[in-house]
matplotlib code that plots the C-alpha trace (Angstrom):
import matplotlib.pyplot as plt

x = [-0.3, 3.0, 3.3, 6.8, 6.2, 9.1, 12.7, 14.0, 16.1, 19.6, 19.2, 19.1, 21.9, 24.5, 23.8, 20.7, 20.1, 17.2, 14.3, 14.9, 12.7, 13.9, 14.7, 15.7, 17.5, 14.9, 12.4, 12.9, 13.6, 10.2, 8.7, 10.0, 8.9, 5.1, 5.0, 5.7, 3.5, 0.8, 1.6, 1.6, -1.8, -4.0, -2.8, -6.3, -6.3, -2.6, -3.9, -6.4, -4.9, -2.5, -5.3, -5.7, -2.9, -2.4, -6.1, -4.3, -1.4, -4.0, -6.1, -2.8, -2.0, -5.1, -4.9, -2.5, -4.5, -7.0, -10.6, -12.0, -9.9, -11.2, -9.9, -12.6, -13.1, -13.4, -13.3, -12.3, -15.2, -16.5, -17.5, -14.1, -14.4, -11.2, -12.2, -15.5, -15.3, -15.3, -18.7, -17.8, -19.8, -22.8, -23.1, -19.7, -19.0, -22.6, -22.5, -26.0, -24.6, -27.9, -29.7, -29.0, -27.5, -24.2, -22.5, -22.8, -19.4, -19.3, -19.1, -16.1, -15.4, -13.1, -10.3, -10.7, -6.7, -5.2, -4.5, -0.9, -1.2, -3.2, -4.8, -1.4, 0.5, -1.7, -1.8, 1.7, 1.7, 4.2, 6.9, 6.3, 9.0, 12.4, 11.8, 9.1, 5.3, 3.3, -0.1, -1.3, -0.7, -2.7, -5.0, -9.2, -9.1, -6.3, -7.2, -5.1, -5.2, -7.9, -6.7, -6.0, -4.9, -7.2, -9.2, -9.8, -8.0, -11.0, -15.0, -16.0, -18.3, -15.7, -13.4, -14.8, -13.8, -10.2, -7.3, -3.9, -3.7, -0.3, 0.3, 1.3, -2.0, -4.3, -4.2, -6.4, -8.2, -9.1, -9.6, -12.3, -14.1, -14.4, -16.0, -18.9, -18.8, -22.1, -20.9, -19.2, -20.3, -19.8, -20.1, -16.7, -18.4, -20.8, -17.6, -15.8, -13.1, -11.4, -9.4, -6.7, -6.5, -3.0, -0.8, 2.2, 3.3, 3.3, 4.9, 7.9, 8.1, 9.5, 12.4, 13.5, 15.6, 17.1, 20.1, 17.6, 18.2, 16.2, 14.4, 12.8, 11.9, 10.2, 8.7, 5.4, 4.8, 6.0, 4.2, 0.7, 1.3, 2.1, -1.4, -3.3, -1.9, -4.0, -7.1, -9.0, -10.3, -6.6, -5.7, -8.5, -7.5, -3.9, -4.4, -5.6, -9.1, -7.0, -6.0, -4.9, -3.7, -0.3, -0.3, 3.7, 5.2, 5.6, 9.8, 9.6, 8.6, 10.5, 14.4, 16.0, 19.0, 19.7, 21.7, 18.9, 15.9, 12.8, 11.2, 10.9, 7.0, 5.8, 8.7, 7.6, 5.9, 2.5, 2.2, 2.1, -0.9, -2.7, -3.2, -1.7, -3.2, -0.1, 0.1, 2.9, 2.9, 5.7, 4.0, 5.2, 3.3, -0.2, -0.9, 0.7, -2.4, -1.5, -4.2, -3.8, -2.3, -4.7, -4.9, -6.1, -9.8, -12.4, -16.0, -18.7, -21.3, -21.6, -22.7, -19.7, -17.8, -19.9, -19.6, -15.8, -15.7, -17.4, -14.9, -12.1, -14.0, -14.5, -10.8, -9.3, -5.7, -3.0, 0.1, 0.9, 2.6, 4.0, 6.3, 6.9, 9.8, 13.1, 16.6, 18.8, 22.1, 23.9, 22.2, 24.6, 22.3, 19.3, 16.2, 14.1, 16.8, 16.7, 13.0, 13.3, 15.9, 13.6, 10.8, 12.9, 14.1, 10.6, 9.3, 6.6, 4.8, 5.9, 5.3, 8.0, 7.9, 11.1, 10.2, 13.8, 13.3, 9.5, 8.0, 6.0, 5.0, 1.8, -0.8, 1.3, -1.5, 0.6, 1.0, -3.0, -3.0, -0.5, -2.0, -5.4, -3.6, -1.9, -2.9, -0.1, 2.0, 5.3, 5.4, 8.6, 9.6, 9.7, 12.4, 10.4, 8.4, 5.5, 4.4, 1.5, 1.8, 0.1, -3.4, -2.9, -2.2, -5.1, -7.3, -6.6, -7.7, -4.7, -3.3, -0.1, 3.1, 4.7, 8.8, 8.7, 5.5, 5.8, 4.8, 1.2, 0.3, 1.3, 0.1, -3.4, -5.3, -8.5, -8.2, -7.6, -8.5, -7.3, -5.4, -3.0, -3.1, -6.7, -5.5, -1.8, 1.4, 4.2, 7.9, 10.6, 13.1, 16.1, 14.6, 14.5, 17.7, 19.5, 17.5, 13.8, 11.8, 8.9, 7.1, 7.4, 6.1, 2.9, 2.4, 1.5, -1.9, -4.5, -7.1, -9.7, -7.3, -6.7, -9.8, -10.8, -8.3, -9.1, -12.6, -11.0, -9.3, -12.6, -14.6, -12.2, -11.7, -14.5, -11.9, -9.1, -10.4, -11.2, -14.8, -15.5, -17.8, -17.2, -20.4, -19.1, -21.0, -24.4, -24.4, -21.0, -18.1, -14.9, -11.0, -12.0, -15.3, -13.2, -10.7, -12.5, -15.2, -11.7, -10.4, -14.4, -14.3, -10.5, -11.4, -15.1, -13.1, -10.9, -13.5, -14.9, -11.5, -11.8]
y = [0.1, 2.1, 3.8, 3.9, 5.5, 7.8, 6.9, 6.3, 8.7, 6.9, 7.4, 11.2, 13.0, 14.2, 18.3, 18.5, 18.3, 16.8, 19.1, 20.6, 19.7, 22.0, 21.8, 24.3, 27.0, 26.8, 26.5, 30.4, 31.7, 29.9, 31.3, 35.1, 34.5, 33.2, 36.3, 38.5, 36.5, 37.6, 41.1, 41.5, 39.4, 41.2, 44.6, 46.2, 44.2, 45.7, 49.0, 48.2, 47.1, 50.3, 52.4, 50.9, 50.9, 54.9, 55.5, 53.6, 56.2, 59.4, 58.3, 57.7, 61.1, 62.9, 61.7, 64.8, 67.3, 69.8, 68.5, 70.7, 69.4, 65.7, 63.0, 62.1, 58.5, 57.3, 53.9, 52.0, 52.2, 48.8, 49.0, 49.2, 48.9, 48.1, 48.4, 49.6, 48.3, 45.0, 43.7, 41.5, 38.4, 39.4, 39.1, 36.9, 37.0, 35.7, 31.8, 30.1, 26.8, 26.4, 26.8, 23.7, 25.6, 23.4, 26.6, 28.6, 29.4, 30.3, 29.7, 28.3, 29.9, 27.6, 29.1, 28.2, 28.0, 27.9, 24.0, 23.8, 24.6, 21.4, 19.5, 19.4, 18.4, 15.1, 14.3, 14.0, 11.7, 9.7, 12.3, 13.1, 10.8, 10.0, 6.2, 5.6, 6.6, 7.9, 7.1, 4.1, 6.0, 9.2, 7.2, 7.1, 10.6, 10.5, 7.1, 5.2, 1.4, -1.0, -2.9, -6.5, -9.7, -8.5, -11.2, -12.8, -9.7, -7.3, -7.9, -8.7, -6.1, -3.7, -4.7, -2.4, 0.6, 0.1, 1.2, 1.4, 4.8, 6.9, 9.0, 12.2, 12.3, 14.5, 17.5, 15.4, 14.3, 17.4, 19.1, 16.1, 16.4, 20.4, 20.9, 18.9, 20.3, 21.6, 25.0, 25.7, 28.8, 30.1, 33.6, 34.9, 38.1, 35.7, 33.9, 33.8, 31.2, 30.9, 27.8, 27.7, 23.9, 24.4, 20.7, 22.0, 18.6, 17.1, 20.4, 20.1, 16.1, 15.8, 17.9, 16.4, 13.9, 15.3, 17.6, 20.6, 24.3, 26.7, 28.4, 24.8, 23.9, 27.2, 28.1, 26.8, 28.9, 31.4, 31.6, 30.7, 33.1, 36.0, 34.9, 35.3, 38.6, 39.7, 38.4, 41.2, 38.8, 38.0, 41.4, 43.0, 40.6, 39.9, 36.4, 35.6, 34.3, 32.2, 28.6, 25.1, 21.6, 20.9, 17.4, 17.0, 17.7, 21.4, 20.7, 20.1, 23.6, 25.4, 25.8, 28.5, 28.3, 27.5, 24.3, 22.9, 20.5, 21.9, 24.4, 27.7, 28.2, 29.1, 31.6, 33.4, 36.7, 36.4, 33.0, 35.1, 34.6, 31.4, 28.9, 25.4, 22.2, 19.5, 15.9, 17.5, 20.7, 23.2, 23.4, 27.0, 28.3, 29.3, 29.2, 25.3, 23.0, 19.3, 16.8, 13.2, 11.4, 9.2, 5.6, 3.1, 2.6, 5.1, 4.3, 5.2, 5.4, 5.7, 2.1, 1.2, 3.2, 1.7, -1.8, -1.1, -0.2, -3.0, -5.4, -3.8, -3.7, -7.6, -8.4, -11.2, -9.9, -12.4, -9.9, -7.6, -4.9, -5.1, -2.7, -2.2, -0.4, -0.4, 0.3, 3.2, 0.8, 4.5, 6.0, 5.5, 4.0, 4.5, 4.2, 2.0, -0.4, -0.8, -1.0, -4.0, -5.5, -5.3, -6.9, -9.6, -10.0, -10.4, -12.5, -14.5, -10.7, -8.9, -9.0, -7.1, -6.3, -5.0, -2.8, -2.5, -2.7, -2.7, -5.0, -2.2, -0.5, 0.3, -2.7, -4.6, -6.4, -8.0, -4.6, -4.4, -8.1, -7.2, -4.4, -6.0, -8.3, -6.4, -4.6, -2.0, -0.5, 1.1, 4.4, 6.0, 9.1, 8.4, 10.9, 13.3, 13.7, 12.0, 9.2, 7.3, 4.5, 6.2, 6.3, 2.5, 1.8, 3.2, 2.4, -1.2, -0.3, -0.8, 1.5, 3.9, 4.0, 7.3, 8.2, 11.9, 14.4, 15.9, 12.5, 13.4, 15.4, 18.5, 17.8, 16.7, 18.3, 18.9, 15.1, 13.6, 13.4, 16.0, 13.8, 11.9, 9.0, 8.4, 7.1, 6.4, 5.3, 7.5, 6.2, 8.6, 7.5, 8.1, 5.9, 2.9, 3.6, 3.2, -0.1, 0.7, -2.8, -1.4, -4.8, -4.3, -0.9, -2.3, -5.1, -3.0, -1.4, -3.6, -5.3, -2.6, 0.0, -1.2, -1.7, 1.8, 3.1, 1.2, 2.6, 6.2, 5.3, 3.7, 6.5, 8.7, 6.7, 8.8, 12.0, 10.5, 8.6, 10.6, 9.1, 8.6, 10.2, 13.5, 14.8, 13.3, 10.9, 12.0, 13.6, 11.9, 13.8, 12.3, 13.8, 16.3, 17.5, 18.3, 20.2, 21.8, 23.0, 23.9, 26.1, 27.8, 28.5, 30.0, 32.3, 33.2, 33.5, 35.8, 38.2, 38.5, 39.8, 42.5]
z = [-0.3, -0.2, -3.4, -4.8, -8.1, -7.9, -7.3, -4.1, -2.3, -3.0, -6.8, -6.4, -7.9, -5.5, -6.8, -5.2, -1.7, 0.1, 1.5, 4.9, 8.0, 9.8, 13.8, 16.3, 14.2, 11.3, 13.7, 14.9, 11.4, 10.6, 13.3, 12.4, 8.9, 10.2, 12.3, 9.6, 7.2, 9.9, 10.6, 6.8, 6.1, 9.1, 8.4, 9.5, 12.5, 13.4, 12.7, 15.4, 18.0, 17.6, 17.7, 20.8, 22.6, 20.9, 23.3, 26.3, 26.1, 25.4, 28.4, 30.5, 29.9, 30.1, 34.1, 34.4, 32.4, 33.8, 33.9, 31.3, 28.9, 27.5, 25.0, 22.6, 21.9, 18.9, 16.6, 13.6, 11.1, 10.7, 7.0, 5.0, 1.5, -0.2, -3.7, -4.6, -8.2, -6.9, -4.7, -1.4, -0.8, 1.5, 5.3, 4.8, 9.2, 9.7, 11.1, 9.8, 11.1, 13.5, 10.1, 8.6, 5.6, 4.3, 2.8, 5.9, 5.7, 2.6, -1.1, -3.5, -6.7, -8.7, -11.2, -15.0, -15.6, -18.8, -19.4, -18.9, -15.1, -14.9, -17.6, -19.7, -17.1, -15.8, -20.0, -20.5, -17.9, -19.8, -19.2, -15.2, -14.6, -15.2, -14.5, -16.5, -17.4, -14.3, -16.2, -14.4, -11.0, -12.3, -13.8, -13.1, -11.4, -9.4, -7.6, -9.9, -11.0, -9.9, -7.2, -7.5, -5.1, -2.3, -2.6, 1.1, 2.2, 2.1, 1.9, -1.4, -1.7, -1.0, -3.5, -6.3, -3.9, -3.6, -6.0, -5.8, -5.3, -5.9, -2.1, -4.5, -6.3, -4.2, -6.5, -9.0, -6.5, -4.9, -8.5, -9.1, -6.1, -6.2, -9.2, -8.1, -4.5, -3.3, -2.2, -5.1, -6.8, -10.8, -10.2, -8.3, -7.2, -4.7, -3.4, 0.0, -1.2, -4.6, -5.5, -7.6, -9.4, -10.2, -9.9, -8.5, -7.2, -10.7, -12.3, -10.1, -10.0, -13.0, -11.9, -8.5, -9.5, -13.0, -13.2, -13.8, -12.6, -10.7, -13.3, -14.8, -11.2, -10.9, -14.3, -13.4, -10.2, -11.5, -14.3, -12.1, -10.3, -12.7, -14.5, -11.5, -10.3, -13.4, -11.6, -9.6, -7.0, -6.0, -5.7, -3.5, -0.5, -1.5, -1.4, 1.8, 0.7, -1.8, -1.7, -3.5, -2.9, -4.0, -4.1, -2.3, 0.9, 2.2, 1.5, -1.8, -2.5, -0.2, -1.6, -0.6, -2.8, -6.4, -5.6, -3.4, -3.3, -5.0, -6.2, -4.4, -4.7, -1.4, -1.0, -4.0, -3.0, -4.5, -2.5, 0.7, 1.8, -0.3, 2.4, 0.8, 1.7, 1.8, 2.7, 5.2, 6.2, 8.2, 11.5, 12.2, 9.2, 9.5, 5.7, 5.3, 6.2, 6.8, 4.7, 5.2, 2.2, 0.2, 0.9, -1.2, -0.3, -1.9, -0.8, -3.1, -0.1, 3.6, 4.0, 2.4, 4.9, 8.0, 6.5, 6.0, 10.1, 11.3, 9.2, 10.8, 14.4, 14.1, 13.1, 15.1, 15.2, 15.9, 15.9, 18.6, 16.5, 13.2, 10.7, 7.0, 5.6, 4.5, 5.9, 4.9, 4.8, 3.9, 7.2, 10.0, 13.1, 10.4, 13.0, 10.5, 10.5, 14.3, 14.7, 11.5, 14.1, 16.8, 15.0, 13.6, 17.4, 18.7, 16.2, 18.0, 18.8, 15.9, 11.9, 9.7, 5.9, 4.6, 1.6, 0.1, -3.6, -4.8, -2.2, -0.9, -4.4, -5.8, -5.9, -3.0, -0.8, 2.2, 4.2, 4.5, 5.7, 7.8, 9.2, 9.8, 11.9, 14.1, 16.9, 17.0, 14.0, 14.1, 12.3, 12.1, 10.2, 6.4, 4.1, 6.0, 9.0, 7.8, 5.6, 3.6, 6.1, 8.8, 7.0, 5.7, 9.1, 10.7, 7.8, 8.7, 12.2, 14.0, 16.2, 15.1, 17.4, 16.6, 17.5, 16.3, 17.4, 14.0, 12.2, 13.1, 15.9, 15.0, 11.2, 10.9, 13.3, 11.3, 11.0, 13.6, 17.4, 19.5, 22.3, 20.7, 23.8, 22.5, 19.4, 19.6, 21.3, 21.4, 22.4, 22.1, 19.5, 21.9, 24.3, 21.3, 20.4, 24.2, 24.5, 25.4, 24.3, 22.3, 22.9, 26.6, 25.9, 23.9, 26.5, 29.2, 27.4, 28.4, 25.8, 27.4, 26.2, 23.2, 22.1, 23.3, 21.1, 18.0, 18.4, 18.3, 14.8, 13.4, 14.1, 12.5, 9.4, 7.5, 8.0, 6.3, 3.5, -0.1, -1.6, -5.1, -6.1, -7.2, -4.6, -1.8, 0.8, 1.4, 5.2, 6.1, 5.6, 4.2, 4.0, 1.2, 3.2, 5.9, 4.2, 2.5, 5.6, 7.4, 4.8, 4.7, 8.5, 8.5, 5.7, 7.4, 10.5, 8.7, 7.6, 10.9, 12.3, 9.5]

ax = plt.figure().add_subplot(projection="3d")
ax.plot(x, y, z, "-o")
ax.set_aspect("equal")
plt.show()
């Protein structure tokens, strides 16, 4: 279930550096950048704040003035008009959620971008990967090829809803879904949010493992921003009511120097206030929103979701914990190698799958079967802090064991329970390196505690699967619905601050 449609890191040219996932020094830089972005994004809020401070100073000074001298109180105008030539959505800050209005948070306008920014990229799927075509991975609206080899692993009635979905296909999935969203509007003047269906991940992906230059990696993003800058609706808000789905991790779009990894798309000035949906976010950037990696299950109805939930709930799990991953021989004290060794040493309690080579590529049913039979699944960081396996694991009703808090806890707040201990286990990686037995830690949990955590995961399954129908799953909200609702709510709250 772990796609490997693109080259593994050891095949990267030496001239490119891996994407940065900053620690203390970079965190400070990112934090300062976020503060700068926030100030520039909320000029009116800061103006009001400055006015209030000024009033307090004047009042303080007035205490020493004669009684006949008064300080006039004044307030900021409530009906601000930025550009009279453009109309804003009516009543943008009114919350009608209690009225049952499904679009109480606003409506979305989808830009009709020139095809070079989306359709032409996916149509030329044979050229998106230097190691072969990606057409199979992007087929069926981004779901990929229909799954095979699942007989006896998943219920027969649900096999038709399983695909070998690529982990970097979210841009296509989101684009198809938003075209059929109930709150989409064709009138931009009535919209409170604007979606840019730009396949940024596909655009940069073809250059990540080649000797490309910075101009090639930045080309599509620069052209997109140049195009959207010519649209009146981005200029009226400086982009804060615009958003897009970028189908890769945030570090693929944060190149600081020409010789580094990826593009500099996120650092381009016009991107400053645009909300970005990503499968891994920068926790210190307000405009990054982490959304679930796509799994292989794309239910067609609410009934299919409930059927799957009951299936994983009733599984007879024979193994305490499991791990799917590949050791990195070139990395000293490689943590995944440590996990594989612990699992092999505890073979009566742990089941492992060494993903070296192509064992865990699209089309593998071995991982799903292993997750379905295990109480816990080990989830170290991947090439970056997150990995697709997190959601494959939880979809199967297995409880994730994390070793970095940034692997999930700082990533998917809209989609996962707020209390980490309610659905997962955290073991500090340094404790494992110093000899802590994972088996002994997991054996301390009672059957009731394990059941309780699994029930929490099962309840949240709808929030991290992507449904197949473009209109969604009736009254049940999937990952796409949660993401769009979250963005609309964020923009509505921004209107309220204004």
